[in-house]
C-alpha positions as CSV (number, residue, x, y, z in Angstrom):
1,V,104.9,108.2,107.3
2,Q,103.8,105.3,109.9
3,L,105.6,101.8,110.5
4,V,104.4,99.7,113.5
5,E,106.3,96.5,113.9
6,S,104.5,93.2,116.1
7,G,105.7,89.4,116.8
8,G,107.9,89.8,118.9
9,G,108.2,88.2,122.6
10,L,110.3,85.7,124.6
11,V,111.1,82.5,122.7
12,Q,113.5,79.4,123.5
13,P,116.7,79.0,121.6
14,G,115.6,76.9,118.4
15,G,112.3,77.9,118.2
16,S,111.4,80.7,115.9
17,L,109.2,83.6,115.8
18,R,107.2,86.0,112.9
19,L,108.1,90.0,112.9
20,S,105.6,91.9,110.8
21,C,105.5,95.5,110.2
22,A,102.7,97.2,108.9
23,A,103.1,100.4,106.7
24,S,101.4,104.1,106.2
25,G,101.7,106.9,104.6
26,F,103.5,106.1,101.1
27,T,103.3,103.9,98.1
28,F,104.6,100.8,99.8
29,S,104.9,99.2,96.2
30,N,107.6,101.4,95.0
31,V,109.9,101.3,98.2
32,A,112.5,98.8,99.5
33,M,112.4,97.9,102.9
34,S,114.7,96.5,105.4
35,W,114.9,95.1,108.9
36,Y,118.0,96.4,111.5
37,R,118.9,95.5,115.0
38,Q,120.1,96.7,118.2
39,A,121.0,94.5,121.1
40,P,121.8,96.2,124.3
41,G,125.3,97.7,124.4
42,K,126.0,97.2,120.4
43,E,125.3,99.3,117.2
44,R,122.3,99.2,115.0
45,E,122.6,96.4,112.4
46,L,121.1,95.2,109.2
47,V,119.5,92.3,109.1
48,A,117.8,91.7,105.9
49,G,116.7,93.5,103.3
50,I,114.2,93.3,100.6
51,S,113.4,95.4,97.4
52,Y,110.0,97.2,96.4
53,S,109.1,94.0,94.5
54,G,110.4,91.4,96.5
55,I,112.5,89.6,93.8
56,L,115.6,90.6,95.7
57,T,116.7,89.9,99.1
58,N,119.7,90.3,101.3
59,Y,120.9,88.8,104.9
60,A,123.4,89.4,107.0
61,Y,125.6,86.8,107.7
62,S,124.8,85.8,110.9
63,V,121.2,85.1,109.5
64,K,121.8,84.0,106.6
65,G,119.7,80.2,106.2
66,R,117.8,81.0,109.1
67,F,115.9,84.4,108.8
68,T,113.8,84.7,105.7
69,I,112.3,88.3,104.5
70,S,109.1,89.2,102.7
71,R,106.9,91.9,101.4
72,D,102.7,91.2,100.9
73,N,102.4,94.5,98.7
74,A,98.3,93.9,99.0
75,K,98.9,94.6,102.6
76,N,101.6,97.1,102.8
77,T,103.2,94.5,105.3
78,V,107.2,93.0,105.9
79,Y,107.5,90.0,107.4
80,L,110.6,88.5,109.4
81,Q,110.6,85.1,109.9
82,M,112.8,83.9,112.2
83,N,113.9,80.3,112.8
84,S,116.5,78.5,114.4
85,L,116.8,81.3,117.0
86,K,119.6,81.5,118.9
87,P,120.4,83.9,122.4
88,E,122.6,86.2,120.1
89,D,119.2,87.0,118.5
90,T,117.9,88.7,121.4
91,A,117.9,92.7,120.6
92,V,115.2,95.2,119.8
93,Y,114.1,94.9,115.7
94,Y,113.1,97.7,113.4
95,C,112.1,97.8,110.5
96,K,113.1,100.9,107.9
97,T,111.9,102.7,104.6
98,G,114.6,103.1,101.9
99,L,113.2,106.7,102.2
100,G,115.2,106.4,106.1
101,D,111.7,106.2,108.1
102,W,111.8,104.0,111.2
103,G,109.7,102.0,113.0
104,Q,109.3,101.6,116.8
105,G,110.8,98.5,117.5
106,T,109.7,95.0,119.1
107,Q,111.9,93.2,121.4
108,V,112.5,90.1,120.7
109,T,114.6,87.5,123.9
110,V,115.9,84.1,122.8
111,S,116.5,82.4,126.5
112,S,115.5,79.2,128.3
């Protein structure tokens, strides 16, 4: 299993980023996916999840209405669209398979 996140970076408060997680080594369309994040000194937390079909999604309360998780099973990729970013969204963002595999993470920094 290989998960490669991309799309992180430095953005000003109120800005947007779209994270991507390209997956390989398993049947992507059969597996639920999720995004987690870990800020310095804090525990890793669930940000959003999506079912294998993409029909069902769930979000942490802190990001609901600002972030959108989606997937393209033809491209074996899961996305996290992040809008109205806040400084408290600063963290390393990880994608995770429903099988328990993790990507290496991508840094998101929200700062003016």
